[in-house]
Backbone as a ProteinNet text record, in pm:
[ID]
protein_1_A
[PRIMARY]
XXXXXXXXXXXXXXXXXXXXXXXXXXXXXXXXXXXXXXXXXXXXXXXXXXXXXXXXXXXXXXXXXXXXXXXXXXXXXXXXXXXXXXXXXXXXXXXXXXXXXXXXXXXXXXX
[TERTIARY]
10846.3	10972.5	10934.8	10775.3	10757	10722.1	10731.1	10708	10827.2	10959.7	11082.7	11114.6	11061.8	11103.4	11023.3	10904.3	10828.6	10819.2	10865.5	10919.8	11012.6	11102.4	11245.1	11164.7	11109.5	11063	10932.1	10877.6	10777.7	10860.8	10930.1	10987	11056.1	11189.7	11199.5	11100.6	11040.5	10918.7	10834.2	10808.7	10712.3	10822.2	10942.6	11037.5	11033.9	11088.7	11116.8	11057.7	10908.1	10784.6	10736.8	10752.4	10759.6	10819.8	10969.9	11092.4	11056.3	11008.2	11012.3	10901	10802.2	10677.9	10717.2	10767.8	10811.7	10871.9	10993.2	11091.8	11022.1	10935.5	10881.3	10797.8	10718	10633.1	10676.8	10818.3	10864.3	10972.7	11035.6	11153.7	11117.6	11104.7	11069.1	11160.2	11324	11375.5	11442.2	11487.1	11496.8	11620.3	11734.7	11857.9	11833.4	11731.6	11753.5	11717.7	11624.6	11551.8	11638.5	11752.5	11799.4	11945.3	11924.7	12035.8	11999.7	11867.8	11821	11806.7	11794.5	11797.8	11929.1	12063.9	12164.3	12203.9	12173.1	12168.4	12099.2	11995.6	11913	11998.4	12009.7	12101.3	12240	12257.3	12429	12421.1	12313.2	12299.3	12261	12161.4	12135.8	12240.3	12343.4	12446.7	12579.9	12559.8	12653.4	12647.8	12486.3	12398.9	12438.1	12397.7	12426.7	12586.2	12649.4	12795.1	12869.7	12839	12875.3	12844.6	12720.3	12707.3	12749.6	12798.7	12878.1	13055.5	13094.5	13245.3	13307.2	13417.5	13483.1	13599.1	13631.3	13729.7	13717.9	13746.4	13755.3	13776.4	13863.4	13879.5	13773.6	13676.6	13643.4	13504.6	13498.6	13364.1	13363.8	13459.7	13522	13495	13507.6	13487.9	13339.4	13282.8	13106.7	13060.5	13067.5	13039.5	13062.3	13202.7	13220.3	13101.7	13125.2	13014.2	12914.3	12835.1	12709.3	12683.4	12810.5	12837.3	12801.1	12865.8	12861.4	12732.1	12664.4	12563.2	12436.4	12439.3	12359.4	12404.4	12489.8	12542.6	12498.7	12538.7	12501.2	12334.1	12266.1	12103.9	12037.9	12115.3	12069.8	12103.9	12224.7	12276.9	12167.1	12151.8	12054.1	11924.7	11881.6	11718.3	11757.5	11814.4	11876.7	11864.1	11917.1	11965.2	11844.1	11718.3	11646.4	11475.2	11453.3	11299.8	11187.8	11220.2	11082.9	11021.4	10932.3	10815.7	10850	10812.6	10876.2	10862	10730.7	10679.5	10757.9	10789	10867.2	10989.9	11045.3	11202.5	11202.6	11079.2	11056.7	11090.4	10978.9	10902.8	11000.7	11114	11222.5	11336.4	11368.1	11490.1	11400.2	11300.4	11231.1	11251	11176.6	11162.1	11316.2	11400.3	11570	11568.9	11572.6	11592.8	11520	11428.8	11315.1	11404.1	11403.6	11464.8	11612.2	11681.1	11788.6	11791	11720.6	11624.8	11645.3	11528.1	11471.8	11589.4	11723.9	11775.7	11891.8	11927.1	11973.9	11946.4	11809	11738.8	11671.2	11721.4	11689.1	11728.5	11656.4	11744.8	11835.8	11916.4	12028.6	11965.9	12055.6	12027.6	12005.3	12090.8	12171.5	12016.5	11968.6	11821.1	11722	11710.5	11561.8	11568.6	11664.2	11602.7	11608.1
6802.6	6895.2	7029.9	7050.8	7188.7	7211.9	7153	7231.1	7206	7166	7200.2	7362.9	7412.4	7526.7	7625.4	7600.1	7691.4	7713.7	7618.1	7632.5	7783.1	7728.1	7804.8	7987.2	8011.7	8127.8	8196.4	8086.3	8134.6	8184.1	8116.9	8176	8301.2	8290.2	8398.6	8536.3	8529.2	8665.1	8657.3	8605.5	8614.5	8645.3	8616.7	8624.8	8800.3	8833.1	8978.6	9060.1	8998.9	9087.9	9136.9	8985.8	9022.7	9132.2	9074.4	9160.1	9349.2	9348.2	9483.3	9557.6	9469.7	9533	9565.5	9457.3	9491.6	9558	9606.7	9718.9	9839.1	9822.1	9956.7	10011.5	9934.7	9941.6	10059.5	9904.1	9890	9993.7	10043.6	10143	10274.1	10394.7	10494.1	10613.1	10552.3	10657	10575.5	10662.2	10603.2	10535.9	10587.8	10514.5	10362.7	10389.7	10238.8	10092.4	10184.5	10089.6	10079.8	10177.9	10115.6	10037.3	10021.6	9958.6	9778.3	9787.4	9624	9564.7	9695.1	9624.7	9606.1	9696.1	9631.7	9510.5	9454.4	9311.3	9235.6	9263.1	9178.1	9134.5	9271.4	9225.9	9200.9	9211.1	9152.8	8962.5	8951.5	8769.6	8730.3	8790.8	8680.9	8706.8	8802.7	8835.1	8757.1	8738.8	8617.1	8478.6	8446.6	8302.1	8301.1	8401.7	8397.5	8331.4	8447.4	8420.1	8287.8	8213.9	8135.8	8014.8	8015.9	7917.8	7929.3	8035.7	8041.5	8019	8011.1	8009.3	7882.8	7931.6	7855.7	7782.6	7813	7783.6	7797.8	7705.4	7692.8	7843.9	7902.4	8046.7	8123.9	8145.3	8285	8219.1	8078.9	8021	8058.7	8033.5	8057.3	8248.6	8291	8462	8503.1	8417.9	8422.5	8352.6	8269.2	8218.3	8336.3	8359.2	8465.1	8642.6	8643.6	8773	8735.6	8613.2	8572.1	8574	8526.4	8513.6	8672.9	8755.5	8877.8	8987.6	8934.5	8990.8	8938.8	8806.6	8779.5	8824.7	8833.7	8876	9042.6	9110.8	9242.8	9218.7	9191.8	9182.8	9175.6	9058	9036.5	9185.5	9219.3	9353.1	9432.5	9478.1	9566.3	9558.8	9425.9	9409.1	9431.9	9355.8	9314.2	9485.8	9607.8	9717.3	9856.6	9794.3	9815.5	9857.3	9997	9962.5	9930.6	9795.1	9770.1	9645	9649.1	9532	9396.5	9302.8	9177.1	9088.2	9109.5	9041.5	9122.2	9232.5	9261.7	9219.5	9231.3	9171.3	8985.2	8898.7	8779.7	8777.7	8875.6	8867.9	8894.1	8977.5	9019.1	8952	8842.6	8776.6	8650.4	8626.8	8501.4	8502.9	8641	8689.9	8670.9	8690.9	8699.4	8574.1	8481.4	8384.1	8304.7	8313.9	8258.5	8331.3	8422.4	8517.2	8394.9	8375.6	8296.4	8157	8142	7965	7985	8079.5	8082.4	8083.7	8181.7	8218.5	8108	8057.6	7891.5	7776.3	7776.6	7667.4	7714.5	7837.6	7914.6	7824.8	7749	7679.1	7798.8	7753.4	7752.7	7751.6	7834.4	7779.5	7626	7605.6	7442.9	7372.8	7371.5	7299.4	7333.5	7463	7506.7	7484	7491.5	7447.8	7316.1
10215.3	10225.4	10223.8	10201.3	10175	10356.4	10441	10594.8	10621	10608.3	10600.5	10562.8	10475.5	10406.5	10479.5	10488.6	10548.4	10654.3	10754.1	10905.2	10921.3	10878.6	10910.8	10863.8	10768.1	10736.1	10837.8	10849.4	10931.4	11076.4	11094	11278.5	11208.9	11114.9	11083.8	11095.4	11003.5	11013.9	11112.5	11167.7	11301.2	11390.8	11414.2	11539.3	11493.1	11353	11329.8	11333.6	11344.9	11346.2	11491.1	11599.1	11668	11791.7	11762.2	11767.8	11775.8	11643.4	11655.8	11693.6	11644.5	11785.2	11923.7	11974.4	12145.8	12138.1	12037.8	12049.2	12030	11915.6	11945.8	12048.6	12088.9	12203	12357.4	12330.3	12475.4	12473.6	12365.6	12400.3	12395.5	12450.2	12432	12383.9	12304.8	12285	12133.9	12040.2	11923.7	11899	11994.1	12011.1	12021.9	12183.8	12205.7	12081.2	12008	11933.5	11802.4	11783.1	11708.5	11765.2	11888.7	11939.7	11945.3	11972.2	11968	11805.3	11722.7	11575.3	11502.3	11550.2	11534.6	11596.8	11713.6	11762	11692.9	11623.3	11530.6	11423.1	11345.7	11218.5	11250.7	11381.7	11377.8	11386.6	11467.5	11495	11337.5	11306.9	11140.2	11020.1	11072.6	10990.3	11015	11160.2	11199.7	11156.5	11201.3	11104	10968.3	10873.2	10752.2	10697.6	10781.2	10740.9	10769.3	10909.9	10933.9	10837.8	10785.8	10684.1	10568	10548.9	10427.8	10368.8	10541.7	10593.8	10531.1	10449.9	10406.3	10473	10541.1	10659.5	10830.1	10910.4	11045.8	11102.5	11086.7	11139.4	11154.3	11017.4	10956	11071.8	11036.8	11158.9	11272.9	11330.3	11470.6	11484.5	11418	11447.6	11402.9	11350.1	11323.1	11451.4	11513.2	11656.2	11743.1	11709.7	11870.4	11834.4	11719.1	11660.2	11742.5	11729.7	11751.3	11873.1	11949.9	12124.4	12148	12106.4	12117.5	12097.6	12011.7	11963.1	12080.9	12127.9	12192.6	12375.7	12394.9	12512	12529.8	12418.4	12401.5	12400.1	12350.9	12354.1	12497.8	12583.3	12717.7	12807.6	12794.5	12840.5	12815.1	12712.5	12688	12709.7	12726.5	12775.2	12926.6	12995.5	13131	13204.5	13104.4	13163.6	13098.7	13003.1	12936.8	13075.1	13113.9	13180	13118.7	13042.8	13022.3	13074.7	13055.5	13164	13150.5	13239.3	13256.3	13102.1	13066.8	12959.1	12840.5	12773.6	12692.9	12697.3	12797.2	12814.5	12773.7	12834.9	12814	12611.1	12565.8	12446.8	12384.1	12357.7	12257.7	12276.9	12404	12426.7	12329.9	12337.4	12258.2	12133.9	12070	11943.9	11876.5	11956.4	11891	11841.6	12001.5	11958.9	11823.3	11834.9	11705.5	11547	11574.1	11436.8	11396.5	11511.7	11487.1	11453.5	11512.5	11438.1	11309.2	11273.3	11150.6	11084.4	11077.7	10997.9	11002.3	11076.5	11117.8	11013.3	11013	10925.2	10777.7	10750.7	10591.3	10518.1	10382.5	10295.8	10212.9	10161	10067.2	9925.5	9824	9740.3	9682.9	9707.5	9639.5	9733.2	9817.4	9891	9857	9799.2	9801.4	9643.7	9530.5	9384.3	9373
[MASK]
+++++++++++++++++++++++++++++++++++++++++++++++++++++++++++++++++++++++++++++++++++++++++++++++++++++++++++++++

């Protein structure tokens, strides 16, 4: 049971750390860093809101926001003058963050 709880936390924390390091080293301008940080926050918020969704319409909206965040991330990575290794690491770290956020234990499960 302990491994089930620590794996999402490890994935989320390592994903965020790798994501921020790659963005900090790869993006020369502050606006670019803010854009990618906003995509990370938007994706994690969409997953957290989807887990707490009370009705199907709100859950569908959360899925749409997550799809929009992933699309904007991919377009941003595609258009940035980053090295291919940075591009791959940013995308992989973003999806690791989404994986960790999706499997994060809720309060009912953790206590």
